[in-house]
C-alpha positions as CSV (number, residue, x, y, z in Angstrom):
1,M,174.8,45.4,40.9
2,I,171.6,47.1,40.0
3,R,169.5,44.3,41.7
4,R,171.8,44.6,44.8
5,A,171.5,48.5,44.9
6,L,167.8,48.3,44.6
7,G,167.6,45.7,47.5
8,L,169.8,48.0,49.7
9,A,167.4,50.9,48.8
10,L,164.4,49.0,49.7
11,L,165.9,47.9,53.1
12,A,166.7,51.4,53.8
13,V,163.1,52.3,53.3
14,V,162.0,49.6,55.5
15,V,164.5,50.7,58.3
16,I,163.5,54.4,58.0
17,A,159.8,53.3,58.2
18,D,160.5,51.2,61.3
19,V,162.2,54.1,63.2
20,P,159.1,56.0,64.2
21,A,157.4,52.7,65.5
22,A,160.5,51.8,67.4
23,Q,160.9,55.3,68.8
24,Q,157.2,55.2,69.9
25,R,157.7,51.9,71.8
26,T,160.7,53.3,73.4
27,D,159.1,56.5,74.5
28,L,156.0,54.6,75.8
29,S,158.1,52.2,77.9
30,A,160.1,55.0,79.3
31,A,157.0,57.1,79.9
32,L,155.4,54.3,81.8
33,A,158.4,53.8,84.0
34,L,158.5,57.4,84.9
35,E,154.9,57.5,85.6
36,R,155.3,54.6,88.0
37,R,158.0,56.6,89.9
38,G,155.6,59.5,90.1
39,R,157.7,61.7,87.6
40,H,154.7,62.9,85.8
41,R,156.0,65.9,84.1
42,E,158.7,63.8,82.3
43,A,156.3,61.1,81.7
44,A,154.0,63.6,80.0
45,D,156.8,64.9,77.7
46,L,157.5,61.4,76.6
47,F,153.8,60.5,76.0
48,A,153.5,63.7,73.9
49,S,156.6,62.7,72.0
50,A,155.1,59.3,71.2
51,L,152.0,61.0,70.0
52,E,154.0,63.2,67.7
53,T,155.7,60.3,66.4
54,S,152.5,58.3,65.9
55,P,149.5,60.8,66.2
56,G,146.3,59.1,67.6
57,A,148.2,56.3,69.5
58,L,145.6,55.4,72.2
59,Q,148.1,54.1,74.8
60,A,150.1,57.3,74.7
61,L,146.9,59.3,74.7
62,F,145.6,57.8,77.8
63,G,149.0,58.0,79.4
64,L,149.2,61.8,78.5
65,E,145.7,62.2,80.1
66,R,146.8,60.5,83.4
67,A,150.0,62.5,83.7
68,L,148.4,65.8,82.8
69,R,145.6,65.4,85.3
70,K,148.3,64.7,88.0
71,L,149.9,68.0,86.9
72,G,146.8,70.0,86.7
73,A,147.6,70.8,83.1
74,L,144.9,68.8,81.3
75,E,144.4,71.5,78.8
76,R,147.8,70.6,77.1
77,I,146.2,67.3,75.7
78,M,143.6,69.1,73.5
79,P,145.8,69.5,70.2
80,F,146.8,65.7,70.5
81,L,143.2,64.9,71.2
82,D,141.8,66.9,68.3
83,T,144.2,65.1,66.1
84,A,143.2,61.7,67.4
85,V,139.5,62.5,66.7
86,V,140.3,63.5,63.1
87,L,142.3,60.3,62.7
88,N,139.8,58.0,64.3
89,P,136.4,59.7,63.9
90,G,134.4,56.7,64.8
91,Q,136.5,55.4,67.6
92,H,134.4,55.2,70.8
93,T,137.4,55.4,73.1
94,V,138.7,58.6,71.6
95,R,135.3,60.4,71.5
96,S,134.6,59.3,75.0
97,L,138.0,60.7,76.2
98,Q,137.3,64.0,74.3
99,L,133.9,64.4,76.2
100,R,135.6,63.6,79.5
101,V,138.4,66.1,79.0
102,L,136.2,69.0,77.8
103,V,133.7,68.6,80.6
104,A,136.6,68.4,83.1
105,L,138.0,71.7,81.7
106,G,134.7,73.4,82.1
107,Q,134.3,73.8,78.3
108,G,130.5,72.9,78.4
109,D,129.8,74.5,75.0
110,A,132.6,72.7,73.4
111,A,131.5,69.4,75.1
112,R,128.1,69.8,73.7
113,A,129.4,70.5,70.1
114,A,131.6,67.5,70.3
115,A,128.7,65.4,71.6
116,E,126.4,66.6,68.8
117,R,129.1,65.7,66.1
118,W,129.3,62.2,67.5
119,I,125.6,61.9,67.6
120,D,125.3,63.0,63.8
121,L,128.1,60.4,63.0
122,V,126.2,57.4,64.8
123,P,122.6,58.6,65.2
124,R,121.3,55.2,66.1
125,L,123.8,54.4,68.8
126,E,123.6,55.1,72.7
127,D,127.3,55.7,73.1
128,P,127.3,59.5,72.6
129,Y,124.5,60.0,75.0
130,R,125.9,57.7,77.6
131,E,129.4,59.1,77.5
132,W,128.3,62.7,77.6
133,S,125.9,62.0,80.5
134,F,128.6,60.1,82.5
135,A,131.2,62.9,81.9
136,L,128.6,65.4,83.3
137,A,127.7,63.1,86.3
138,Q,131.4,62.6,87.2
139,H,131.6,66.4,87.6
140,G,128.5,66.8,89.7
141,D,126.0,67.9,87.1
142,V,123.6,65.0,87.6
143,Q,120.4,66.9,86.5
144,Q,122.1,67.8,83.1
145,A,123.3,64.2,82.8
146,R,119.7,62.9,83.3
147,L,118.4,65.3,80.6
148,V,121.0,64.0,78.2
149,L,119.9,60.4,78.8
150,Q,116.2,61.2,78.6
151,R,116.9,62.8,75.2
152,G,118.7,59.8,74.0
153,N,115.8,57.6,75.2
154,R,113.3,59.8,73.3
155,V,115.4,59.7,70.1
156,L,116.3,56.0,70.2
157,G,113.2,54.8,71.8
158,G,112.3,51.5,73.6
159,V,114.5,50.8,76.5
160,A,117.6,52.6,75.3
161,L,119.5,54.1,78.2
162,L,117.1,53.1,80.8
163,Q,119.9,51.3,82.8
164,E,121.8,54.5,82.8
165,L,118.8,56.6,83.7
166,A,118.2,54.2,86.6
167,Q,121.7,54.7,87.8
168,M,121.4,58.6,87.6
169,D,118.2,58.2,89.6
170,V,120.0,56.4,92.3
171,V,122.8,59.0,92.4
172,G,119.9,61.7,92.7
173,G,118.2,59.8,95.3
174,D,115.0,59.3,93.3
175,W,114.5,55.6,94.3
176,A,111.0,55.3,92.9
177,Q,112.0,56.4,89.4
178,A,115.1,54.2,89.7
179,T,112.9,51.2,90.3
180,R,110.7,51.9,87.5
181,H,113.6,52.4,85.0
182,W,115.3,49.2,86.3
183,H,112.1,47.2,86.0
184,A,111.6,48.2,82.4
185,S,115.1,47.3,81.5
186,A,114.9,43.8,83.3
187,R,111.6,43.1,81.6
188,A,113.3,43.8,78.2
189,V,116.6,42.1,78.8
190,E,116.6,39.2,81.4
191,I,120.2,39.5,82.6
192,V,119.7,43.1,83.6
193,G,117.7,41.7,86.6
194,A,120.9,40.9,88.4
195,A,122.2,44.4,88.0
196,A,118.8,45.9,89.0
197,G,118.8,43.9,92.3
198,L,122.3,45.0,93.1
199,S,121.6,48.7,92.4
200,L,118.3,48.8,94.3
201,S,119.7,46.9,97.3
202,Q,121.8,50.0,98.0
203,A,118.6,52.0,98.8
204,P,118.9,53.4,102.4
205,P,116.3,52.1,105.1
206,S,114.2,55.2,104.7
207,A,113.7,54.4,100.9
208,R,113.2,50.7,101.1
209,D,109.4,50.8,101.4
210,V,109.4,52.9,98.4
211,V,111.4,50.4,96.3
212,L,109.1,47.5,97.5
213,N,105.8,49.5,96.9
214,V,106.9,50.3,93.3
215,L,107.8,46.6,92.6
216,L,105.1,44.9,94.4
217,R,102.1,47.2,94.3
218,E,102.7,49.3,91.1
219,F,103.9,46.4,89.1
220,G,103.7,43.0,90.9
221,D,104.7,41.0,87.8
222,A,107.2,38.1,88.0
223,T,110.1,40.3,87.0
224,A,109.2,42.7,89.7
225,R,109.0,40.0,92.3
226,Q,112.3,38.4,91.2
227,I,114.0,41.9,91.7
228,A,112.3,42.3,95.1
229,A,113.5,38.9,96.2
230,D,117.0,40.0,95.4
231,V,116.9,43.2,97.3
232,L,115.3,41.6,100.3
233,V,117.9,39.0,100.6
234,S,120.5,41.8,100.3
235,W,118.7,43.6,103.2
236,D,119.0,40.5,105.5
237,R,115.4,39.5,104.9
238,P,116.0,36.2,103.1
239,G,112.9,34.5,104.2
240,E,110.6,37.3,102.6
241,G,112.8,37.2,99.6
242,W,112.4,33.4,99.3
243,A,108.7,33.6,99.8
244,L,108.4,35.9,96.8
245,L,110.8,34.1,94.5
246,D,109.2,30.7,95.3
247,H,106.1,31.7,93.3
248,A,107.7,34.0,90.7
249,L,110.1,31.8,88.9
250,P,110.2,31.9,85.2
251,A,108.4,29.1,83.3
252,A,111.5,28.2,81.2
253,P,113.8,25.9,83.2
254,D,117.0,27.4,82.0
255,R,115.8,30.9,83.0
256,A,114.6,29.7,86.4
257,A,117.8,28.0,87.1
258,R,119.7,31.2,86.5
259,V,117.5,33.2,88.9
260,L,117.7,30.5,91.6
261,Q,121.6,30.5,91.1
262,R,121.7,34.3,91.6
263,F,119.5,34.1,94.6
264,A,121.5,31.3,96.2
265,E,124.7,33.2,95.7
266,R,123.3,36.4,97.4
267,A,121.9,34.3,100.2
268,R,125.4,32.9,100.8
269,R,126.7,36.4,101.5
270,S,124.5,36.7,104.7
271,A,126.0,34.5,107.4
272,T,122.8,33.9,109.3
273,P,120.8,30.6,109.8
274,E,117.9,32.1,107.9
275,A,120.0,32.9,104.9
276,Y,121.6,29.5,104.9
277,R,118.3,27.8,105.1
278,V,116.9,29.7,102.1
279,R,120.0,29.1,100.1
280,G,119.5,25.4,100.8
281,L,115.9,25.6,99.6
282,A,116.8,27.4,96.5
283,L,119.6,25.0,95.7
284,E,117.2,22.0,96.4
285,R,114.8,23.6,93.9
286,L,117.6,24.2,91.4
287,A,118.6,20.5,91.5
288,T,115.1,19.5,90.2
289,M,115.9,21.6,87.0
290,L,119.3,20.0,86.4
291,D,120.5,16.6,85.3
292,G,123.4,14.3,86.3
293,A,126.4,15.5,88.0
294,A,125.0,19.2,88.1
295,A,122.0,18.0,89.9
296,Q,124.1,16.1,92.4
297,Q,126.4,19.1,92.9
298,A,123.4,21.2,93.7
299,R,122.1,18.8,96.2
300,I,125.5,18.5,97.9
301,D,125.6,22.4,98.0
302,A,122.1,22.4,99.5
303,A,123.2,20.0,102.1
304,R,126.1,22.1,103.1
305,A,123.8,25.1,103.4
306,F,121.4,23.3,105.5
307,A,124.2,22.2,107.7
308,D,125.4,25.7,107.9
309,A,121.8,26.6,109.1
310,G,122.2,24.1,111.9
311,D,119.5,21.9,110.1
312,R,121.2,18.6,110.2
313,A,118.0,16.6,109.4
314,D,117.7,18.5,106.0
315,A,121.3,18.1,105.3
316,E,121.1,14.4,105.8
317,R,117.9,14.2,103.8
318,M,119.6,15.8,100.8
319,L,122.5,13.4,101.2
320,G,120.0,10.5,101.3
321,K,118.7,11.7,97.8
322,I,122.2,11.5,96.5
323,A,122.6,8.0,97.8
324,R,119.3,7.0,96.3
325,D,120.2,8.4,92.9
326,T,123.5,6.5,92.7
327,A,123.4,3.3,90.8
328,Q,125.4,1.0,93.1
329,A,124.2,1.3,96.8
330,P,127.4,0.2,98.6
331,A,129.5,2.8,96.8
332,A,126.7,5.3,97.4
333,A,126.8,4.6,101.1
334,G,130.5,5.4,101.3
335,G,130.1,8.4,99.0
336,T,127.3,9.7,101.1
337,M,129.3,9.3,104.3
338,T,132.3,11.0,102.7
339,T,129.9,13.9,101.7
340,L,128.4,14.0,105.2
341,I,131.9,14.3,106.9
342,T,132.6,16.9,104.4
343,V,129.5,18.7,105.3
344,L,130.2,18.4,109.1
345,V,133.7,19.9,108.5
346,D,132.4,22.8,106.5
347,A,129.8,23.4,109.2
348,G,132.6,23.7,111.8
349,R,131.7,20.4,113.6
350,I,135.2,19.2,113.4
351,E,134.9,16.7,116.5
352,D,131.9,15.0,114.9
353,A,133.6,14.8,111.6
354,E,136.8,13.3,113.0
355,R,134.7,10.7,115.0
356,R,132.7,9.7,111.9
357,L,136.0,9.4,110.0
358,A,137.5,7.0,112.6
359,E,134.3,4.9,112.5
360,W,134.2,4.6,108.7
361,R,138.0,4.6,107.9
362,G,138.1,0.9,107.0
363,R,135.0,1.3,104.8
364,L,136.1,4.1,102.7
365,A,138.4,4.2,99.7
366,V,142.1,5.1,100.5
367,D,141.9,8.3,98.4
368,D,138.7,9.5,100.2
369,V,140.3,8.9,103.5
370,A,143.3,11.0,102.5
371,T,141.0,13.7,101.2
372,L,138.9,13.7,104.4
373,R,142.1,14.0,106.5
374,D,143.2,16.9,104.7
375,R,139.7,18.5,105.0
376,L,139.8,18.0,108.7
377,A,143.2,19.7,108.9
378,W,141.6,22.6,107.0
379,G,138.7,22.5,109.6
380,W,141.1,22.9,112.4
381,L,142.9,25.7,110.5
382,R,139.6,27.6,110.2
383,R,139.2,27.2,113.9
384,G,142.5,28.8,114.3
385,D,143.9,25.7,115.8
386,L,147.3,25.1,114.1
387,E,148.5,22.4,116.4
388,S,145.4,20.2,115.9
389,A,145.8,20.8,112.1
390,A,149.5,19.6,112.3
391,R,148.3,16.5,114.4
392,V,145.8,15.3,111.9
393,L,148.6,15.4,109.4
394,D,151.1,13.3,111.4
395,H,152.7,10.3,109.8
396,D,151.7,11.3,106.4
397,S,154.3,12.2,103.8
398,S,152.1,12.5,100.7
399,L,152.3,15.5,98.3
400,A,148.7,16.4,99.2
401,T,149.7,16.6,102.8
402,A,152.8,18.6,102.0
403,A,150.5,21.2,100.5
404,V,148.3,21.4,103.6
405,R,151.6,21.5,105.7
406,G,152.5,24.5,103.6
407,W,149.3,26.3,104.6
408,V,149.9,25.5,108.2
409,A,153.4,27.0,108.0
410,L,152.1,30.0,106.1
411,Y,149.6,30.8,108.8
412,R,152.3,30.4,111.5
413,G,154.3,33.2,109.5
414,A,157.0,30.8,108.4
415,L,157.0,31.9,104.9
416,G,160.3,30.3,103.9
417,E,159.0,26.9,105.1
418,A,155.6,27.4,103.5
419,G,157.4,28.1,100.2
420,D,159.3,24.9,100.4
421,R,156.2,22.9,101.2
422,F,154.3,24.4,98.3
423,R,157.2,23.7,95.9
424,E,157.4,20.2,97.2
425,A,153.7,19.7,96.5
426,G,154.0,20.9,92.9
427,P,151.6,22.2,90.5
428,Y,149.6,19.1,90.0
429,T,148.6,18.1,93.6
430,G,145.0,18.5,94.4
431,S,142.5,20.4,92.3
432,R,143.1,23.1,89.9
433,E,141.7,25.7,92.3
434,D,144.1,24.5,95.2
435,A,147.1,24.5,92.9
436,T,146.2,28.0,91.8
437,A,145.9,29.2,95.3
438,R,149.2,27.7,96.2
439,T,150.9,29.3,93.2
440,G,149.3,32.6,94.2
441,M,150.7,32.4,97.7
442,L,154.2,31.3,96.5
443,A,154.2,34.3,94.3
444,L,153.3,36.5,97.3
445,I,156.0,34.8,99.5
446,Q,158.6,35.4,96.9
447,R,157.7,39.1,96.5
448,I,157.8,39.7,100.3
449,E,161.3,38.2,100.4
450,V,161.5,37.4,104.1
451,D,161.4,34.0,105.8
452,H,159.3,35.0,108.8
453,A,156.3,37.4,108.7
454,P,154.0,36.5,111.6
455,A,151.7,39.5,110.8
456,V,151.2,38.3,107.3
457,G,150.4,34.9,108.6
458,D,148.0,36.1,111.2
459,A,146.1,38.2,108.4
460,L,146.0,35.3,106.0
461,L,144.6,33.0,108.9
462,T,141.9,35.5,109.8
463,L,140.7,35.1,106.1
464,A,141.1,31.3,106.2
465,R,138.9,31.2,109.4
466,G,136.1,32.8,107.5
467,D,136.0,36.1,109.2
468,S,136.1,38.0,105.9
469,A,135.1,41.3,107.2
470,A,137.8,41.3,109.8
471,A,140.2,40.0,107.2
472,I,139.9,43.1,105.0
473,D,140.8,45.3,107.8
474,H,143.7,42.9,108.9
475,L,145.1,42.5,105.3
476,T,144.8,46.3,104.6
477,V,146.8,47.2,107.8
478,V,149.5,44.5,107.1
479,A,149.6,45.6,103.4
480,R,150.4,49.2,104.2
481,S,153.3,48.1,106.5
482,L,155.0,46.4,103.6
483,P,157.1,48.0,100.9
484,A,155.3,49.2,97.8
485,V,156.5,46.4,95.5
486,K,157.3,43.7,98.2
487,G,153.8,42.5,99.0
488,R,151.8,45.6,99.6
489,S,149.9,45.7,96.2
490,D,149.4,41.8,96.4
491,L,147.8,42.0,99.9
492,L,145.7,45.0,98.9
493,H,144.4,43.2,95.8
494,L,143.5,40.2,98.0
495,A,141.7,42.5,100.5
496,G,139.9,44.0,97.5
497,R,138.9,40.6,96.2
498,V,137.3,39.6,99.6
499,A,135.5,42.9,99.8
500,V,134.1,42.2,96.3
501,Q,132.7,38.9,97.5
502,L,131.1,40.6,100.5
503,N,129.8,43.5,98.3
504,D,131.7,45.7,100.8
505,P,131.8,49.3,99.7
506,R,135.6,49.4,100.2
507,A,136.2,46.9,97.3
508,E,136.7,49.5,94.6
509,L,139.0,51.7,96.6
510,L,141.2,48.8,97.8
511,L,141.6,47.6,94.2
512,E,142.2,51.1,93.0
513,E,145.0,51.5,95.7
514,A,146.5,48.1,94.7
515,V,146.9,49.5,91.0
516,A,148.1,52.9,92.3
517,V,150.7,51.3,94.5
518,D,152.3,49.3,91.6
519,A,150.6,50.5,88.4
520,I,152.4,48.2,86.0
521,G,153.1,45.5,88.7
522,P,152.1,41.8,88.4
523,V,148.7,42.2,90.2
524,A,147.7,45.4,88.4
525,P,146.1,43.7,85.4
526,A,144.2,41.3,87.7
527,A,143.0,44.2,89.9
528,E,142.0,46.1,86.8
529,L,140.0,43.2,85.6
530,M,138.2,42.8,88.8
531,L,137.3,46.5,88.8
532,A,135.7,46.0,85.4
533,E,133.9,42.9,86.7
534,L,132.7,45.0,89.6
535,A,131.4,47.6,87.3
536,V,129.5,44.9,85.4
537,R,128.0,43.5,88.5
538,D,126.8,47.0,89.6
539,G,125.2,47.6,86.1
540,R,127.9,50.2,85.1
541,N,128.4,48.6,81.8
542,Q,130.0,51.5,80.0
543,A,132.5,52.2,82.8
544,A,133.5,48.5,82.5
545,I,133.9,48.8,78.7
546,A,136.1,51.9,79.2
547,R,138.3,50.0,81.9
548,L,138.6,46.8,79.9
549,E,139.6,48.8,76.7
550,R,142.3,50.5,78.8
551,L,143.4,47.2,80.3
552,I,143.8,45.6,77.0
553,L,145.8,48.6,75.6
554,A,148.1,48.8,78.7
555,F,148.8,45.1,79.4
556,P,148.6,43.4,76.0
557,D,150.7,40.4,77.1
558,S,149.0,39.8,80.4
559,A,147.3,36.3,81.1
560,V,144.1,38.0,81.9
561,I,143.8,39.6,78.5
562,P,141.6,36.7,77.0
563,Q,139.3,36.9,79.8
564,A,139.2,40.6,79.6
565,R,138.4,40.3,75.8
566,R,135.6,37.9,76.5
567,L,134.1,40.0,79.2
568,L,134.3,43.1,76.8
569,D,132.4,41.2,74.2
570,Q,129.8,40.0,76.7
571,V,129.3,43.5,78.1
572,R,128.9,45.1,74.7
573,G,126.5,42.3,73.7
574,A,124.5,43.0,76.9
575,I,123.9,46.7,76.2
576,P,120.5,47.0,74.4
577,R,120.6,48.5,70.9
578,S,117.8,50.4,69.3
């Protein structure tokens, strides 16, 4: 009896101990649901209740901040925030939030005192200076933000906080100083060169000569010329960029390969013959630094770039190298022709590609013929010729063809038929990328919940045809015509992804709108991750860290969490430490 009574007593203690945690989870779930419906006052009360149950709970703290900002009552968070700081004195996220809130409330002296306490706690870390500076800059005090960063650099030494100083220089319009800070950072940390090029490429036409003069006349070293090459290709001057880069590659092959890949990717964003050509030249050089399949892929990509530039001779020259490097000449001949037909399709020369396929059909492997036929159908789709795409697929009932027929139906706006075709093709037809694209579109179809939506099909066809800039506008207009949780956030997310690829300034706004429309919906985690990736690409590492931390807290079960954690580790490792 005594043992049984003791067991019951222990069980009671466990149950009592679990009540606060269970209550906290209930309050958080209810608060998030209320926040999604715009009932911010009730959400704030529940977030506060969760914090009373579990002081310092970060998810509840961030939720309370969001709700109170909407209500214009941010001062109400201070008692909870003070408690969180006491409970988690070394927690970066809590300290950062404290500074952000104090600056937003106009409590400059309190913010300074909080920053000084944080600095005393971690005197050799950049975080306090960075977060204090960013909080000030967000509220328009760029000069004071710059002074904070300069102080941090003096204290910590080396290249500490130079990236952040460069960003403040950009905000303040001091392009010469921004260039100097980016150059110093890139010399110290190789990967910063990518962020430097992206940041300085934003210089207005009136400041571009200033940027180039600092890079090429004041410095003129290999790092400066690599950055100059990046900004020139971004300013639609790819030929000048390649002329610089061609003689400024790092001596180490692995580093040179990374620089070439970066330049080639940026050249791809400018749809001009000159940009395509320098992309081809960069990829051809890259192939000499790689081995095996990687070298072959670089040559194939170079051939495609030359074909896009209208330079068929260089495209076929690259394909000839592929054939000569292949061990068995007969197989190489067929493989080269397969690649050439692919290049012709990708270059928009569909009639030539279809003629070549007719000539070589009997000498190519059956699987290659099927693949090329599907590519031809895609070529017609990119032309907007849905009838010709359907004609190419006639008399073929394979699963791969079912997948392409699904895309034809989708672009016609026949969403119900498209869904049936995609399900027929299944998850294992084609490449993993193809299957992922079909799965994404099938999810979109199911969320829209209508069988016919010609406007959706037209918008997606605009994207498939390669007119990405027009597709952003088209997708955005169609998205805003859909119900909030029946396709609107999905299409906004898609438009944002396209804008990111184009380095379009609307990218961040579109992704933020996709999250705002359905803050806890299925595309919200992916949109949040892309916003973090965008911040990393632009060199805003600390903003990326803050967003990734919030993403991991808000969506712990999302499929993107492993990727978010890896990116968070990478970004933290990329920030120079004194």
